[in-house]
mmCIF file of the N, C-alpha and C atoms, coordinates in Angstrom:
data_MODEL
# 
_entry.id   MODEL 
# 
loop_
_atom_site.group_PDB 
_atom_site.id 
_atom_site.type_symbol 
_atom_site.label_atom_id 
_atom_site.label_alt_id 
_atom_site.label_comp_id 
_atom_site.label_asym_id 
_atom_site.label_entity_id 
_atom_site.label_seq_id 
_atom_site.pdbx_PDB_ins_code 
_atom_site.Cartn_x 
_atom_site.Cartn_y 
_atom_site.Cartn_z 
_atom_site.occupancy 
_atom_site.B_iso_or_equiv 
_atom_site.pdbx_formal_charge 
_atom_site.auth_seq_id 
_atom_site.auth_comp_id 
_atom_site.auth_asym_id 
_atom_site.auth_atom_id 
_atom_site.pdbx_PDB_model_num 
ATOM 1   N N  . MET A 1 1  ? -57.891 -33.080 5.443  1.00 0.00 ? 1  MET A N  1 
ATOM 2   C CA . MET A 1 1  ? -59.215 -32.701 5.850  1.00 0.00 ? 1  MET A CA 1 
ATOM 3   C C  . MET A 1 1  ? -59.484 -31.278 5.356  1.00 0.00 ? 1  MET A C  1 
ATOM 4   N N  . LEU A 1 2  ? -60.623 -31.088 4.763  1.00 0.00 ? 2  LEU A N  1 
ATOM 5   C CA . LEU A 1 2  ? -61.007 -29.770 4.269  1.00 0.00 ? 2  LEU A CA 1 
ATOM 6   C C  . LEU A 1 2  ? -61.452 -28.910 5.450  1.00 0.00 ? 2  LEU A C  1 
ATOM 7   N N  . VAL A 1 3  ? -60.822 -27.773 5.619  1.00 0.00 ? 3  VAL A N  1 
ATOM 8   C CA . VAL A 1 3  ? -61.140 -26.866 6.724  1.00 0.00 ? 3  VAL A CA 1 
ATOM 9   C C  . VAL A 1 3  ? -62.003 -25.714 6.216  1.00 0.00 ? 3  VAL A C  1 
ATOM 10  N N  . CYS A 1 4  ? -61.560 -25.063 5.168  1.00 0.00 ? 4  CYS A N  1 
ATOM 11  C CA . CYS A 1 4  ? -62.291 -23.928 4.598  1.00 0.00 ? 4  CYS A CA 1 
ATOM 12  C C  . CYS A 1 4  ? -63.035 -24.423 3.357  1.00 0.00 ? 4  CYS A C  1 
ATOM 13  N N  . HIS A 1 5  ? -64.323 -24.660 3.528  1.00 0.00 ? 5  HIS A N  1 
ATOM 14  C CA . HIS A 1 5  ? -65.121 -25.191 2.423  1.00 0.00 ? 5  HIS A CA 1 
ATOM 15  C C  . HIS A 1 5  ? -65.348 -24.153 1.331  1.00 0.00 ? 5  HIS A C  1 
ATOM 16  N N  . CYS A 1 6  ? -65.454 -22.896 1.701  1.00 0.00 ? 6  CYS A N  1 
ATOM 17  C CA . CYS A 1 6  ? -65.690 -21.837 0.709  1.00 0.00 ? 6  CYS A CA 1 
ATOM 18  C C  . CYS A 1 6  ? -64.556 -21.753 -0.311 1.00 0.00 ? 6  CYS A C  1 
ATOM 19  N N  . ASN A 1 7  ? -63.316 -21.900 0.176  1.00 0.00 ? 7  ASN A N  1 
ATOM 20  C CA . ASN A 1 7  ? -62.158 -21.751 -0.695 1.00 0.00 ? 7  ASN A CA 1 
ATOM 21  C C  . ASN A 1 7  ? -61.431 -23.062 -0.971 1.00 0.00 ? 7  ASN A C  1 
ATOM 22  N N  . GLY A 1 8  ? -61.937 -24.167 -0.427 1.00 0.00 ? 8  GLY A N  1 
ATOM 23  C CA . GLY A 1 8  ? -61.321 -25.470 -0.673 1.00 0.00 ? 8  GLY A CA 1 
ATOM 24  C C  . GLY A 1 8  ? -59.924 -25.601 -0.087 1.00 0.00 ? 8  GLY A C  1 
ATOM 25  N N  . ILE A 1 9  ? -59.718 -25.092 1.134  1.00 0.00 ? 9  ILE A N  1 
ATOM 26  C CA . ILE A 1 9  ? -58.403 -25.102 1.764  1.00 0.00 ? 9  ILE A CA 1 
ATOM 27  C C  . ILE A 1 9  ? -58.344 -26.209 2.820  1.00 0.00 ? 9  ILE A C  1 
ATOM 28  N N  . SER A 1 10 ? -57.326 -27.047 2.712  1.00 0.00 ? 10 SER A N  1 
ATOM 29  C CA . SER A 1 10 ? -57.172 -28.172 3.637  1.00 0.00 ? 10 SER A CA 1 
ATOM 30  C C  . SER A 1 10 ? -56.349 -27.804 4.862  1.00 0.00 ? 10 SER A C  1 
ATOM 31  N N  . ASP A 1 11 ? -56.412 -28.671 5.856  1.00 0.00 ? 11 ASP A N  1 
ATOM 32  C CA . ASP A 1 11 ? -55.602 -28.471 7.058  1.00 0.00 ? 11 ASP A CA 1 
ATOM 33  C C  . ASP A 1 11 ? -54.118 -28.527 6.718  1.00 0.00 ? 11 ASP A C  1 
ATOM 34  N N  . ARG A 1 12 ? -53.739 -29.316 5.750  1.00 0.00 ? 12 ARG A N  1 
ATOM 35  C CA . ARG A 1 12 ? -52.324 -29.401 5.348  1.00 0.00 ? 12 ARG A CA 1 
ATOM 36  C C  . ARG A 1 12 ? -51.822 -28.057 4.836  1.00 0.00 ? 12 ARG A C  1 
ATOM 37  N N  . THR A 1 13 ? -52.634 -27.413 4.027  1.00 0.00 ? 13 THR A N  1 
ATOM 38  C CA . THR A 1 13 ? -52.249 -26.107 3.498  1.00 0.00 ? 13 THR A CA 1 
ATOM 39  C C  . THR A 1 13 ? -52.131 -25.098 4.627  1.00 0.00 ? 13 THR A C  1 
ATOM 40  N N  . ILE A 1 14 ? -53.090 -25.106 5.534  1.00 0.00 ? 14 ILE A N  1 
ATOM 41  C CA . ILE A 1 14 ? -53.066 -24.158 6.650  1.00 0.00 ? 14 ILE A CA 1 
ATOM 42  C C  . ILE A 1 14 ? -51.862 -24.424 7.547  1.00 0.00 ? 14 ILE A C  1 
ATOM 43  N N  . ARG A 1 15 ? -51.582 -25.689 7.835  1.00 0.00 ? 15 ARG A N  1 
ATOM 44  C CA . ARG A 1 15 ? -50.413 -26.030 8.651  1.00 0.00 ? 15 ARG A CA 1 
ATOM 45  C C  . ARG A 1 15 ? -49.122 -25.565 7.973  1.00 0.00 ? 15 ARG A C  1 
ATOM 46  N N  . ARG A 1 16 ? -49.028 -25.744 6.669  1.00 0.00 ? 16 ARG A N  1 
ATOM 47  C CA . ARG A 1 16 ? -47.841 -25.324 5.923  1.00 0.00 ? 16 ARG A CA 1 
ATOM 48  C C  . ARG A 1 16 ? -47.658 -23.806 6.010  1.00 0.00 ? 16 ARG A C  1 
ATOM 49  N N  . VAL A 1 17 ? -48.762 -23.065 5.901  1.00 0.00 ? 17 VAL A N  1 
ATOM 50  C CA . VAL A 1 17 ? -48.719 -21.610 5.986  1.00 0.00 ? 17 VAL A CA 1 
ATOM 51  C C  . VAL A 1 17 ? -48.276 -21.175 7.387  1.00 0.00 ? 17 VAL A C  1 
ATOM 52  N N  . ILE A 1 18 ? -48.789 -21.847 8.404  1.00 0.00 ? 18 ILE A N  1 
ATOM 53  C CA . ILE A 1 18 ? -48.405 -21.515 9.778  1.00 0.00 ? 18 ILE A CA 1 
ATOM 54  C C  . ILE A 1 18 ? -46.926 -21.807 9.994  1.00 0.00 ? 18 ILE A C  1 
ATOM 55  N N  . ARG A 1 19 ? -46.475 -22.965 9.532  1.00 0.00 ? 19 ARG A N  1 
ATOM 56  C CA . ARG A 1 19 ? -45.052 -23.311 9.662  1.00 0.00 ? 19 ARG A CA 1 
ATOM 57  C C  . ARG A 1 19 ? -44.172 -22.340 8.887  1.00 0.00 ? 19 ARG A C  1 
ATOM 58  N N  . GLY A 1 20 ? -44.745 -21.735 7.861  1.00 0.00 ? 20 GLY A N  1 
ATOM 59  C CA . GLY A 1 20 ? -44.016 -20.762 7.056  1.00 0.00 ? 20 GLY A CA 1 
ATOM 60  C C  . GLY A 1 20 ? -43.978 -19.373 7.665  1.00 0.00 ? 20 GLY A C  1 
ATOM 61  N N  . GLY A 1 21 ? -44.644 -19.200 8.813  1.00 0.00 ? 21 GLY A N  1 
ATOM 62  C CA . GLY A 1 21 ? -44.532 -17.928 9.507  1.00 0.00 ? 21 GLY A CA 1 
ATOM 63  C C  . GLY A 1 21 ? -45.829 -17.212 9.830  1.00 0.00 ? 21 GLY A C  1 
ATOM 64  N N  . ALA A 1 22 ? -46.968 -17.703 9.342  1.00 0.00 ? 22 ALA A N  1 
ATOM 65  C CA . ALA A 1 22 ? -48.241 -17.060 9.678  1.00 0.00 ? 22 ALA A CA 1 
ATOM 66  C C  . ALA A 1 22 ? -48.543 -17.312 11.149 1.00 0.00 ? 22 ALA A C  1 
ATOM 67  N N  . ASN A 1 23 ? -48.728 -16.237 11.915 1.00 0.00 ? 23 ASN A N  1 
ATOM 68  C CA . ASN A 1 23 ? -48.927 -16.352 13.357 1.00 0.00 ? 23 ASN A CA 1 
ATOM 69  C C  . ASN A 1 23 ? -50.296 -15.922 13.831 1.00 0.00 ? 23 ASN A C  1 
ATOM 70  N N  . SER A 1 24 ? -51.176 -15.561 12.923 1.00 0.00 ? 24 SER A N  1 
ATOM 71  C CA . SER A 1 24 ? -52.509 -15.099 13.313 1.00 0.00 ? 24 SER A CA 1 
ATOM 72  C C  . SER A 1 24 ? -53.513 -15.514 12.249 1.00 0.00 ? 24 SER A C  1 
ATOM 73  N N  . LEU A 1 25 ? -54.780 -15.385 12.615 1.00 0.00 ? 25 LEU A N  1 
ATOM 74  C CA . LEU A 1 25 ? -55.845 -15.691 11.670 1.00 0.00 ? 25 LEU A CA 1 
ATOM 75  C C  . LEU A 1 25 ? -55.731 -14.820 10.423 1.00 0.00 ? 25 LEU A C  1 
ATOM 76  N N  . GLY A 1 26 ? -55.455 -13.556 10.624 1.00 0.00 ? 26 GLY A N  1 
ATOM 77  C CA . GLY A 1 26 ? -55.312 -12.639 9.491  1.00 0.00 ? 26 GLY A CA 1 
ATOM 78  C C  . GLY A 1 26 ? -54.163 -13.005 8.570  1.00 0.00 ? 26 GLY A C  1 
ATOM 79  N N  . GLU A 1 27 ? -53.062 -13.446 9.153  1.00 0.00 ? 27 GLU A N  1 
ATOM 80  C CA . GLU A 1 27 ? -51.904 -13.850 8.340  1.00 0.00 ? 27 GLU A CA 1 
ATOM 81  C C  . GLU A 1 27 ? -52.203 -15.132 7.566  1.00 0.00 ? 27 GLU A C  1 
ATOM 82  N N  . VAL A 1 28 ? -52.924 -16.062 8.189  1.00 0.00 ? 28 VAL A N  1 
ATOM 83  C CA . VAL A 1 28 ? -53.327 -17.280 7.483  1.00 0.00 ? 28 VAL A CA 1 
ATOM 84  C C  . VAL A 1 28 ? -54.249 -16.918 6.333  1.00 0.00 ? 28 VAL A C  1 
ATOM 85  N N  . ARG A 1 29 ? -55.203 -16.041 6.597  1.00 0.00 ? 29 ARG A N  1 
ATOM 86  C CA . ARG A 1 29 ? -56.155 -15.608 5.569  1.00 0.00 ? 29 ARG A CA 1 
ATOM 87  C C  . ARG A 1 29 ? -55.423 -14.957 4.404  1.00 0.00 ? 29 ARG A C  1 
ATOM 88  N N  . SER A 1 30 ? -54.467 -14.107 4.701  1.00 0.00 ? 30 SER A N  1 
ATOM 89  C CA . SER A 1 30 ? -53.706 -13.431 3.641  1.00 0.00 ? 30 SER A CA 1 
ATOM 90  C C  . SER A 1 30 ? -52.860 -14.407 2.837  1.00 0.00 ? 30 SER A C  1 
ATOM 91  N N  . ALA A 1 31 ? -52.297 -15.401 3.510  1.00 0.00 ? 31 ALA A N  1 
ATOM 92  C CA . ALA A 1 31 ? -51.385 -16.328 2.847  1.00 0.00 ? 31 ALA A CA 1 
ATOM 93  C C  . ALA A 1 31 ? -52.085 -17.348 1.966  1.00 0.00 ? 31 ALA A C  1 
ATOM 94  N N  . CYS A 1 32 ? -53.271 -17.830 2.394  1.00 0.00 ? 32 CYS A N  1 
ATOM 95  C CA . CYS A 1 32 ? -53.887 -18.909 1.610  1.00 0.00 ? 32 CYS A CA 1 
ATOM 96  C C  . CYS A 1 32 ? -55.377 -18.712 1.339  1.00 0.00 ? 32 CYS A C  1 
ATOM 97  N N  . GLY A 1 33 ? -55.980 -17.701 1.943  1.00 0.00 ? 33 GLY A N  1 
ATOM 98  C CA . GLY A 1 33 ? -57.391 -17.428 1.690  1.00 0.00 ? 33 GLY A CA 1 
ATOM 99  C C  . GLY A 1 33 ? -58.356 -18.095 2.651  1.00 0.00 ? 33 GLY A C  1 
ATOM 100 N N  . ALA A 1 34 ? -57.871 -18.985 3.501  1.00 0.00 ? 34 ALA A N  1 
ATOM 101 C CA . ALA A 1 34 ? -58.757 -19.665 4.441  1.00 0.00 ? 34 ALA A CA 1 
ATOM 102 C C  . ALA A 1 34 ? -59.356 -18.668 5.419  1.00 0.00 ? 34 ALA A C  1 
ATOM 103 N N  . GLY A 1 35 ? -60.656 -18.758 5.636  1.00 0.00 ? 35 GLY A N  1 
ATOM 104 C CA . GLY A 1 35 ? -61.337 -17.872 6.564  1.00 0.00 ? 35 GLY A CA 1 
ATOM 105 C C  . GLY A 1 35 ? -61.746 -16.548 5.958  1.00 0.00 ? 35 GLY A C  1 
ATOM 106 N N  . GLY A 1 36 ? -61.627 -16.420 4.670  1.00 0.00 ? 36 GLY A N  1 
ATOM 107 C CA . GLY A 1 36 ? -61.914 -15.145 4.026  1.00 0.00 ? 36 GLY A CA 1 
ATOM 108 C C  . GLY A 1 36 ? -63.329 -14.944 3.556  1.00 0.00 ? 36 GLY A C  1 
ATOM 109 N N  . CYS A 1 37 ? -64.164 -15.973 3.623  1.00 0.00 ? 37 CYS A N  1 
ATOM 110 C CA . CYS A 1 37 ? -65.550 -15.807 3.138  1.00 0.00 ? 37 CYS A CA 1 
ATOM 111 C C  . CYS A 1 37 ? -66.527 -15.818 4.301  1.00 0.00 ? 37 CYS A C  1 
ATOM 112 N N  . CYS A 1 38 ? -67.154 -16.967 4.559  1.00 0.00 ? 38 CYS A N  1 
ATOM 113 C CA . CYS A 1 38 ? -68.202 -17.032 5.588  1.00 0.00 ? 38 CYS A CA 1 
ATOM 114 C C  . CYS A 1 38 ? -67.635 -17.083 7.002  1.00 0.00 ? 38 CYS A C  1 
ATOM 115 N N  . GLN A 1 39 ? -66.379 -17.399 7.130  1.00 0.00 ? 39 GLN A N  1 
ATOM 116 C CA . GLN A 1 39 ? -65.637 -17.434 8.395  1.00 0.00 ? 39 GLN A CA 1 
ATOM 117 C C  . GLN A 1 39 ? -66.084 -18.529 9.358  1.00 0.00 ? 39 GLN A C  1 
ATOM 118 N N  . SER A 1 40 ? -66.863 -19.503 8.886  1.00 0.00 ? 40 SER A N  1 
ATOM 119 C CA . SER A 1 40 ? -67.261 -20.601 9.777  1.00 0.00 ? 40 SER A CA 1 
ATOM 120 C C  . SER A 1 40 ? -66.079 -21.502 10.126 1.00 0.00 ? 40 SER A C  1 
ATOM 121 N N  . CYS A 1 41 ? -64.991 -21.396 9.394  1.00 0.00 ? 41 CYS A N  1 
ATOM 122 C CA . CYS A 1 41 ? -63.809 -22.218 9.646  1.00 0.00 ? 41 CYS A CA 1 
ATOM 123 C C  . CYS A 1 41 ? -62.828 -21.567 10.619 1.00 0.00 ? 41 CYS A C  1 
ATOM 124 N N  . THR A 1 42 ? -63.107 -20.346 11.066 1.00 0.00 ? 42 THR A N  1 
ATOM 125 C CA . THR A 1 42 ? -62.137 -19.660 11.929 1.00 0.00 ? 42 THR A CA 1 
ATOM 126 C C  . THR A 1 42 ? -61.835 -20.406 13.228 1.00 0.00 ? 42 THR A C  1 
ATOM 127 N N  . PRO A 1 43 ? -62.819 -21.076 13.874 1.00 0.00 ? 43 PRO A N  1 
ATOM 128 C CA . PRO A 1 43 ? -62.439 -21.849 15.071 1.00 0.00 ? 43 PRO A CA 1 
ATOM 129 C C  . PRO A 1 43 ? -61.425 -22.951 14.752 1.00 0.00 ? 43 PRO A C  1 
ATOM 130 N N  . ALA A 1 44 ? -61.588 -23.627 13.615 1.00 0.00 ? 44 ALA A N  1 
ATOM 131 C CA . ALA A 1 44 ? -60.645 -24.688 13.226 1.00 0.00 ? 44 ALA A CA 1 
ATOM 132 C C  . ALA A 1 44 ? -59.277 -24.102 12.902 1.00 0.00 ? 44 ALA A C  1 
ATOM 133 N N  . ILE A 1 45 ? -59.240 -22.947 12.259 1.00 0.00 ? 45 ILE A N  1 
ATOM 134 C CA . ILE A 1 45 ? -57.964 -22.302 11.946 1.00 0.00 ? 45 ILE A CA 1 
ATOM 135 C C  . ILE A 1 45 ? -57.261 -21.889 13.237 1.00 0.00 ? 45 ILE A C  1 
ATOM 136 N N  . ARG A 1 46 ? -58.012 -21.331 14.164 1.00 0.00 ? 46 ARG A N  1 
ATOM 137 C CA . ARG A 1 46 ? -57.419 -20.947 15.453 1.00 0.00 ? 46 ARG A CA 1 
ATOM 138 C C  . ARG A 1 46 ? -56.856 -22.166 16.185 1.00 0.00 ? 46 ARG A C  1 
ATOM 139 N N  . LYS A 1 47 ? -57.569 -23.280 16.103 1.00 0.00 ? 47 LYS A N  1 
ATOM 140 C CA . LYS A 1 47 ? -57.081 -24.508 16.732 1.00 0.00 ? 47 LYS A CA 1 
ATOM 141 C C  . LYS A 1 47 ? -55.778 -24.961 16.076 1.00 0.00 ? 47 LYS A C  1 
ATOM 142 N N  . LEU A 1 48 ? -55.719 -24.910 14.758 1.00 0.00 ? 48 LEU A N  1 
ATOM 143 C CA . LEU A 1 48 ? -54.488 -25.276 14.052 1.00 0.00 ? 48 LEU A CA 1 
ATOM 144 C C  . LEU A 1 48 ? -53.344 -24.335 14.433 1.00 0.00 ? 48 LEU A C  1 
ATOM 145 N N  . LEU A 1 49 ? -53.642 -23.061 14.583 1.00 0.00 ? 49 LEU A N  1 
ATOM 146 C CA . LEU A 1 49 ? -52.615 -22.110 15.029 1.00 0.00 ? 49 LEU A CA 1 
ATOM 147 C C  . LEU A 1 49 ? -52.077 -22.516 16.397 1.00 0.00 ? 49 LEU A C  1 
ATOM 148 N N  . ARG A 1 50 ? -52.972 -22.854 17.324 1.00 0.00 ? 50 ARG A N  1 
ATOM 149 C CA . ARG A 1 50 ? -52.538 -23.271 18.666 1.00 0.00 ? 50 ARG A CA 1 
ATOM 150 C C  . ARG A 1 50 ? -51.716 -24.553 18.596 1.00 0.00 ? 50 ARG A C  1 
ATOM 151 N N  . LEU A 1 51 ? -52.196 -25.539 17.841 1.00 0.00 ? 51 LEU A N  1 
ATOM 152 C CA . LEU A 1 51 ? -51.494 -26.820 17.745 1.00 0.00 ? 51 LEU A CA 1 
ATOM 153 C C  . LEU A 1 51 ? -50.109 -26.667 17.117 1.00 0.00 ? 51 LEU A C  1 
ATOM 154 N N  . GLU A 1 52 ? -50.031 -25.941 16.037 1.00 0.00 ? 52 GLU A N  1 
ATOM 155 C CA . GLU A 1 52 ? -48.748 -25.774 15.357 1.00 0.00 ? 52 GLU A CA 1 
ATOM 156 C C  . GLU A 1 52 ? -47.778 -24.942 16.189 1.00 0.00 ? 52 GLU A C  1 
ATOM 157 N N  . THR A 1 53 ? -48.285 -23.928 16.874 1.00 0.00 ? 53 THR A N  1 
ATOM 158 C CA . THR A 1 53 ? -47.435 -23.119 17.741 1.00 0.00 ? 53 THR A CA 1 
ATOM 159 C C  . THR A 1 53 ? -46.888 -23.961 18.881 1.00 0.00 ? 53 THR A C  1 
ATOM 160 N N  . ALA A 1 54 ? -47.746 -24.783 19.472 1.00 0.00 ? 54 ALA A N  1 
ATOM 161 C CA . ALA A 1 54 ? -47.314 -25.669 20.561 1.00 0.00 ? 54 ALA A CA 1 
ATOM 162 C C  . ALA A 1 54 ? -46.274 -26.664 20.058 1.00 0.00 ? 54 ALA A C  1 
ATOM 163 N N  . GLN A 1 55 ? -46.474 -27.210 18.869 1.00 0.00 ? 55 GLN A N  1 
ATOM 164 C CA . GLN A 1 55 ? -45.528 -28.172 18.304 1.00 0.00 ? 55 GLN A CA 1 
ATOM 165 C C  . GLN A 1 55 ? -44.186 -27.500 18.041 1.00 0.00 ? 55 GLN A C  1 
ATOM 166 N N  . THR A 1 56 ? -44.208 -26.281 17.518 1.00 0.00 ? 56 THR A N  1 
ATOM 167 C CA . THR A 1 56 ? -42.977 -25.546 17.256 1.00 0.00 ? 56 THR A CA 1 
ATOM 168 C C  . THR A 1 56 ? -42.227 -25.286 18.558 1.00 0.00 ? 56 THR A C  1 
ATOM 169 N N  . GLU A 1 57 ? -42.965 -24.938 19.620 1.00 0.00 ? 57 GLU A N  1 
ATOM 170 C CA . GLU A 1 57 ? -42.331 -24.706 20.918 1.00 0.00 ? 57 GLU A CA 1 
ATOM 171 C C  . GLU A 1 57 ? -41.729 -25.992 21.467 1.00 0.00 ? 57 GLU A C  1 
ATOM 172 N N  . ARG A 1 58 ? -42.432 -27.119 21.313 1.00 0.00 ? 58 ARG A N  1 
ATOM 173 C CA . ARG A 1 58 ? -41.888 -28.406 21.770 1.00 0.00 ? 58 ARG A CA 1 
ATOM 174 C C  . ARG A 1 58 ? -40.637 -28.761 20.985 1.00 0.00 ? 58 ARG A C  1 
ATOM 175 N N  . ASP A 1 59 ? -40.660 -28.540 19.679 1.00 0.00 ? 59 ASP A N  1 
ATOM 176 C CA . ASP A 1 59 ? -39.490 -28.828 18.856 1.00 0.00 ? 59 ASP A CA 1 
ATOM 177 C C  . ASP A 1 59 ? -38.309 -27.956 19.268 1.00 0.00 ? 59 ASP A C  1 
ATOM 178 N N  . ALA A 1 60 ? -38.556 -26.688 19.548 1.00 0.00 ? 60 ALA A N  1 
ATOM 179 C CA . ALA A 1 60 ? -37.486 -25.781 19.967 1.00 0.00 ? 60 ALA A CA 1 
ATOM 180 C C  . ALA A 1 60 ? -36.935 -26.203 21.318 1.00 0.00 ? 60 ALA A C  1 
ATOM 181 N N  . ASP A 1 61 ? -37.809 -26.644 22.208 1.00 0.00 ? 61 ASP A N  1 
ATOM 182 C CA . ASP A 1 61 ? -37.377 -27.127 23.523 1.00 0.00 ? 61 ASP A CA 1 
ATOM 183 C C  . ASP A 1 61 ? -36.419 -28.302 23.378 1.00 0.00 ? 61 ASP A C  1 
ATOM 184 N N  . THR A 1 62 ? -36.727 -29.194 22.498 1.00 0.00 ? 62 THR A N  1 
ATOM 185 C CA . THR A 1 62 ? -35.917 -30.388 22.291 1.00 0.00 ? 62 THR A CA 1 
ATOM 186 C C  . THR A 1 62 ? -34.557 -30.032 21.700 1.00 0.00 ? 62 THR A C  1 
ATOM 187 N N  . THR A 1 63 ? -34.538 -29.122 20.748 1.00 0.00 ? 63 THR A N  1 
ATOM 188 C CA . THR A 1 63 ? -33.269 -28.780 20.097 1.00 0.00 ? 63 THR A CA 1 
ATOM 189 C C  . THR A 1 63 ? -32.408 -27.846 20.929 1.00 0.00 ? 63 THR A C  1 
ATOM 190 N N  . ASP A 1 64 ? -33.013 -27.119 21.847 1.00 0.00 ? 64 ASP A N  1 
ATOM 191 C CA . ASP A 1 64 ? -32.254 -26.186 22.688 1.00 0.00 ? 64 ASP A CA 1 
ATOM 192 C C  . ASP A 1 64 ? -31.626 -26.853 23.910 1.00 0.00 ? 64 ASP A C  1 
ATOM 193 N N  . ARG A 1 65 ? -32.022 -28.061 24.228 1.00 0.00 ? 65 ARG A N  1 
ATOM 194 C CA . ARG A 1 65 ? -31.484 -28.723 25.399 1.00 0.00 ? 65 ARG A CA 1 
ATOM 195 C C  . ARG A 1 65 ? -30.058 -29.189 25.144 1.00 0.00 ? 65 ARG A C  1 
ATOM 196 N N  . PRO A 1 66 ? -29.196 -29.032 26.112 1.00 0.00 ? 66 PRO A N  1 
ATOM 197 C CA . PRO A 1 66 ? -27.823 -29.527 25.940 1.00 0.00 ? 66 PRO A CA 1 
ATOM 198 C C  . PRO A 1 66 ? -27.824 -31.044 25.915 1.00 0.00 ? 66 PRO A C  1 
ATOM 199 N N  . GLN A 1 67 ? -26.915 -31.607 25.150 1.00 0.00 ? 67 GLN A N  1 
ATOM 200 C CA . GLN A 1 67 ? -26.809 -33.059 25.069 1.00 0.00 ? 67 GLN A CA 1 
ATOM 201 C C  . GLN A 1 67 ? -26.195 -33.583 26.350 1.00 0.00 ? 67 GLN A C  1 
ATOM 202 N N  . SER A 1 68 ? -26.683 -34.753 26.774 1.00 0.00 ? 68 SER A N  1 
ATOM 203 C CA . SER A 1 68 ? -26.103 -35.371 27.968 1.00 0.00 ? 68 SER A CA 1 
ATOM 204 C C  . SER A 1 68 ? -24.776 -36.029 27.587 1.00 0.00 ? 68 SER A C  1 
ATOM 205 N N  . ALA A 1 69 ? -23.989 -36.331 28.569 1.00 0.00 ? 69 ALA A N  1 
ATOM 206 C CA . ALA A 1 69 ? -22.687 -36.963 28.331 1.00 0.00 ? 69 ALA A CA 1 
ATOM 207 C C  . ALA A 1 69 ? -22.847 -38.311 27.652 1.00 0.00 ? 69 ALA A C  1 
ATOM 208 N N  . ALA A 1 70 ? -23.922 -39.015 27.941 1.00 0.00 ? 70 ALA A N  1 
ATOM 209 C CA . ALA A 1 70 ? -24.154 -40.337 27.353 1.00 0.00 ? 70 ALA A CA 1 
ATOM 210 C C  . ALA A 1 70 ? -24.434 -40.246 25.861 1.00 0.00 ? 70 ALA A C  1 
ATOM 211 N N  . SER A 1 71 ? -25.087 -39.142 25.421 1.00 0.00 ? 71 SER A N  1 
ATOM 212 C CA . SER A 1 71 ? -25.433 -39.031 24.007 1.00 0.00 ? 71 SER A CA 1 
ATOM 213 C C  . SER A 1 71 ? -24.392 -38.258 23.215 1.00 0.00 ? 71 SER A C  1 
ATOM 214 N N  . ALA A 1 72 ? -23.371 -37.730 23.877 1.00 0.00 ? 72 ALA A N  1 
ATOM 215 C CA . ALA A 1 72 ? -22.369 -36.924 23.185 1.00 0.00 ? 72 ALA A CA 1 
ATOM 216 C C  . ALA A 1 72 ? -21.325 -37.773 22.533 1.00 0.00 ? 72 ALA A C  1 
# 
């Protein structure tokens, strides 16, 4: 899905940048250019930041849990 129409940046690109370490709108903008022109896409970028951050936290929760005796 195209998120930043001015620069032709898709949600996949933005998600990849976030997974690569971009933690703010400014960092996403610096990494891929999304949100750098008219800024009408900033709400969508912020939503992707929230979603990806939440997913990363869920993934960390799963990997940090000790294994049960049944799965060991």
